[in-house]
C-alpha positions in Angstrom: -70.5 13.8 -191.7 -69.5 10.2 -191.4 -66.6 9.2 -189.6 -64.2 8.2 -192.5 -64.9 11.5 -194.3 -64.1 13.5 -191.1 -60.9 11.8 -190.6 -59.9 12.6 -194.0 -60.9 16.1 -193.6 -58.9 16.1 -190.5 -55.7 14.8 -192.0 -55.8 17.5 -194.9 -56.3 20.4 -192.5 -53.0 18.9 -190.4 -51.3 18.4 -193.7 -52.0 21.8 -195.1 -51.2 23.7 -191.7 -48.0 22.1 -191.4 -47.0 23.7 -195.0 -47.5 20.6 -197.3 -49.2 21.0 -200.4 -50.9 18.9 -202.7 -50.0 20.8 -205.8 -46.8 19.7 -207.8 -43.5 21.1 -206.5 -41.5 23.2 -208.7 -38.7 21.5 -209.8 -35.2 23.1 -208.5 -33.2 24.9 -211.2 -30.2 23.1 -212.5 -26.8 23.8 -214.0 -24.6 22.7 -216.7 -20.9 23.8 -217.0 -19.1 23.9 -220.2 -15.8 25.5 -220.3 -16.0 28.9 -218.2 -19.9 29.1 -218.7 -22.3 27.8 -216.3 -25.8 27.2 -218.2 -29.0 27.7 -215.9 -32.1 25.7 -216.8 -35.5 24.9 -215.3 -38.3 22.8 -216.5 -39.4 21.8 -218.9 -35.3 21.1 -219.5 -34.4 18.3 -217.5 -30.8 17.0 -217.1 -29.7 13.7 -219.3 -26.9 11.3 -218.2 -24.1 12.0 -221.0 -23.8 9.5 -223.7 -20.2 10.4 -224.4 -17.1 11.7 -222.8 -16.7 14.2 -225.6 -20.0 16.1 -224.1 -19.9 18.5 -221.2 -23.7 17.9 -220.5 -26.9 17.1 -222.1 -30.4 18.4 -221.2 -33.9 16.9 -222.7 -36.8 19.5 -223.3 -39.6 17.4 -222.1 -42.9 18.3 -223.7 -46.3 17.6 -222.0 -47.9 14.5 -223.4 -50.9 16.6 -224.9 -48.7 18.8 -226.9 -47.8 15.4 -228.9 -44.3 16.6 -229.8 -41.0 14.7 -229.8 -38.6 15.5 -226.7 -35.3 17.3 -228.2 -31.9 16.9 -226.5 -29.6 19.6 -226.3 -26.0 18.9 -226.3 -23.0 20.9 -224.7 -19.5 20.5 -226.2 -16.2 21.9 -224.8 -12.8 20.5 -225.8 -10.4 23.1 -224.1 -8.5 26.2 -225.2 -7.6 26.1 -228.9 -9.5 22.8 -229.4 -12.7 21.8 -231.3 -12.4 24.3 -234.2 -13.2 27.8 -234.9 -16.9 28.8 -235.3 -17.1 28.8 -239.3 -15.6 25.5 -239.4 -18.4 24.1 -236.8 -21.0 26.0 -238.5 -20.2 24.4 -242.1 -19.6 20.9 -240.2 -23.2 21.2 -238.8 -24.8 22.3 -242.2 -22.9 19.5 -243.6 -25.1 17.0 -241.6 -28.0 17.7 -243.9 -28.3 16.1 -247.3 -27.9 18.5 -250.3 -27.9 22.1 -249.4 -30.2 23.0 -246.4 -32.1 26.1 -245.8 -29.6 27.7 -243.2 -29.1 31.1 -241.6 -26.8 32.4 -238.9 -26.7 35.2 -236.7 -23.8 36.8 -234.8 -24.6 38.7 -231.6 -22.8 40.2 -228.6 -23.7 39.3 -225.2 -22.0 40.6 -222.3 -18.8 41.0 -224.4 -19.2 37.5 -225.7 -19.5 36.7 -229.4 -22.2 34.2 -229.9 -23.1 32.8 -233.4 -26.4 31.2 -233.7 -27.4 28.7 -236.4 -30.6 27.6 -237.8 -30.5 24.9 -240.6 -33.3 22.6 -241.9 -33.8 19.8 -244.3 -33.1 16.3 -244.3 -30.7 15.5 -241.5 -28.4 12.7 -242.0 -28.4 11.3 -238.3 -25.4 9.3 -237.2 -26.4 5.7 -235.8 -24.1 3.4 -234.3 -21.7 6.5 -233.3 -19.9 9.5 -234.9 -17.4 7.3 -236.7 -19.4 4.5 -237.8 -20.5 5.8 -241.2 -24.1 4.7 -240.8 -26.6 7.5 -241.5 -30.1 7.7 -241.1 -32.1 10.1 -243.3 -34.5 12.3 -241.1 -36.5 14.4 -243.5 -38.1 17.8 -242.3 -35.6 18.4 -239.4 -34.2 21.5 -237.9 -30.6 22.0 -236.2 -30.3 24.8 -233.8 -26.7 25.5 -232.9 -24.7 28.3 -230.8 -21.1 28.8 -230.7 -19.9 31.2 -227.8 -16.5 32.1 -228.3 -14.0 32.4 -225.4 -10.5 32.8 -224.8 -10.5 29.7 -222.6 -12.2 27.9 -225.3 -15.2 27.9 -227.5 -18.4 26.2 -226.2 -20.7 24.6 -228.7 -24.5 24.0 -228.0 -26.5 21.8 -230.5 -29.8 20.3 -230.9 -31.8 18.8 -233.7 -35.1 17.2 -234.3 -38.4 17.2 -236.1 -39.4 20.7 -237.3 -42.6 20.9 -235.2 -40.7 20.0 -232.1 -37.7 22.4 -232.7 -40.0 25.4 -233.7 -41.1 25.0 -230.1 -37.8 25.3 -228.5 -36.3 28.2 -230.4 -36.6 30.8 -227.6 -36.1 28.4 -224.9 -32.7 27.3 -226.8 -31.7 30.9 -226.9 -32.7 31.6 -223.5 -30.6 28.6 -222.1 -27.5 30.0 -224.2 -28.0 33.3 -222.9 -28.3 32.2 -219.3 -24.7 31.4 -219.2 -23.9 35.1 -220.3 -25.7 36.9 -217.4 -28.3 38.4 -219.8 -31.9 37.2 -220.9 
């Protein structure tokens, strides 16, 4: 064995024996707080700097490059007790962000004493460009919106994401798991 190869093998042996590994380290789990709820997440969810003071937090679901899917952003809203509108008003507003009459369905579940309404809507999403009050909209055909409203006496919490159908189809279960993580039950 030549001298350079011998040194490299010795260095690897020292590093491995000291507990270091050449494998990718698991990301530490994170948390997003919205109202009285703490949402727990880990990769492929990663924290995203909030783009608005109206948002309690934002996460991005990062797909692997070989999946060739667009990353999806989840937004958490909490406006305070009695603020932000009731569940039905928010579901109607979210469905109203689509052109025409989108396909939509909602499901109400109770998780550890909390009423949660999940919404799935699909069609041509009219994405606000230039801010929510600019009036400028960009048509996004074949998009899906996933939403959840967690009702609470301290104020409802709203979680929403949208994106191309192929990407959102892949995050349906991770989205529900993310919402359930704040309620103490998977």
